[in-house]
C-alpha positions in Angstrom: 128.8 54.6 54.7 127.8 57.4 57.1 127.7 56.8 60.8 125.1 58.4 63.2 127.8 60.5 64.3 128.4 61.9 61.0 124.6 62.9 59.9 123.4 66.1 60.6 119.7 66.6 60.6 117.3 69.2 61.6 113.5 68.9 62.0 112.6 72.2 63.3 112.2 73.6 67.0 110.2 71.5 69.2 106.7 73.2 69.9 106.9 75.5 66.7 104.0 75.7 64.6 103.8 76.2 60.9 103.5 80.2 59.9 104.5 81.0 63.5 107.5 82.9 63.9 109.7 82.9 67.2 109.9 86.5 68.9 113.1 87.9 68.6 115.0 89.0 71.6 114.2 86.1 73.9 117.2 83.7 75.0 120.7 84.4 75.5 120.5 87.7 72.8 119.7 89.6 76.0 117.0 92.3 76.5 115.9 93.9 73.2 116.3 97.6 72.4 113.4 99.8 72.6 112.7 101.6 69.0 110.8 104.5 68.7 109.1 106.3 65.7 107.9 109.7 65.3 105.7 111.0 62.5 106.3 114.4 61.9 103.7 117.0 62.2 101.4 114.7 64.0 103.1 113.8 67.3 102.1 110.1 67.1 104.8 107.8 68.4 105.2 104.0 67.7 107.4 101.8 69.9 108.2 98.4 69.9 110.8 96.1 71.6 112.1 96.4 75.4 111.2 92.9 76.4 113.7 90.7 78.1 115.2 93.4 80.6 116.2 92.2 84.3 114.4 93.4 87.0 115.7 96.5 88.6 117.7 96.6 91.9 114.7 98.6 93.5 112.0 96.2 92.5 113.9 93.6 94.2 114.6 95.6 97.2 110.9 96.7 97.7 109.6 93.2 97.2 112.0 92.0 99.9 111.0 94.9 102.2 107.4 94.0 101.4 107.9 90.6 102.7 109.9 91.4 105.7 106.7 93.9 106.4 104.1 91.3 105.4 105.6 88.5 107.7 106.8 90.5 110.7 105.2 93.9 110.7 106.2 97.5 109.8 107.9 97.6 113.1 110.7 95.3 111.9 111.4 98.2 109.3 113.5 101.4 109.6 112.3 104.5 108.4 114.4 104.4 105.3 113.4 100.9 104.2 109.5 102.3 104.7 110.0 105.1 102.9 111.5 103.4 100.1 108.7 100.7 100.2 105.9 103.4 100.0 107.7 105.3 97.3 107.7 102.2 95.1 104.1 101.0 95.9 103.1 104.4 94.8 104.9 104.8 91.7 103.4 101.5 91.0 99.9 102.4 91.3 100.3 105.4 89.7 101.8 103.8 86.7 98.9 101.4 86.7 96.3 104.2 86.8 98.0 106.0 84.3 98.0 103.4 81.6 94.9 101.5 82.5 92.8 101.0 79.5 89.7 103.0 79.5 86.4 101.3 79.1 84.7 101.6 75.9 81.3 103.4 75.7 79.6 99.9 74.5 81.0 98.3 77.6 79.9 100.8 79.9 76.4 100.6 78.5 76.3 96.9 78.8 77.5 97.0 82.4 75.1 99.7 83.2 72.2 98.0 81.4 73.3 94.5 83.4 73.7 96.2 86.9 69.9 97.8 86.3 68.5 94.6 85.2 70.1 92.8 88.2 68.3 95.4 90.5 65.0 95.3 89.1 65.2 91.6 89.4 66.5 91.5 92.9 63.6 94.0 93.9 61.1 91.7 92.2 62.1 88.8 94.2 62.4 90.8 97.4 58.8 91.8 97.0 57.9 88.2 96.4 59.4 86.9 99.3 57.9 89.6 101.4 54.4 88.8 100.1 55.1 85.0 101.1 56.3 86.0 104.5 53.4 88.1 105.2 51.1 85.1 103.7 52.6 82.7 106.1 52.1 85.1 109.1 48.5 85.8 108.1 47.8 82.0 107.7 49.7 81.5 111.3 47.3 84.1 112.7 44.4 82.7 111.3 45.3 79.2 112.9 46.0 80.7 116.2 42.5 82.7 116.4 40.6 79.6 115.9 
């Protein structure tokens, strides 16, 4: 007869779904290595991996400097700290601008259509409001003349 301590049972991982695999590189394995595939003659590269890396020392330092500037003011920072913060912020902005996804032609068309339609409807509303106000003023003027 087996006791409870002698039985080894495994019912899966809590929260997992059928057919869904866990991502590799998450957990105690450490950061995942970045792999790059290059297709010769085409110049097309494909990359994968790279998740799980720790935050860099410069990012931590910039966050600390940013907090000091936010709470105290930039007067609490020396020139080197302020220069480091500005450099980091500029680099982050440039990266965001360079990696931003471009809007598709369809999305741009729909946004322009919505903007134009909204402007037309607002113009109609303004004209309607103006005529109501003018009518009210004229009606009030007629009452005063009587």
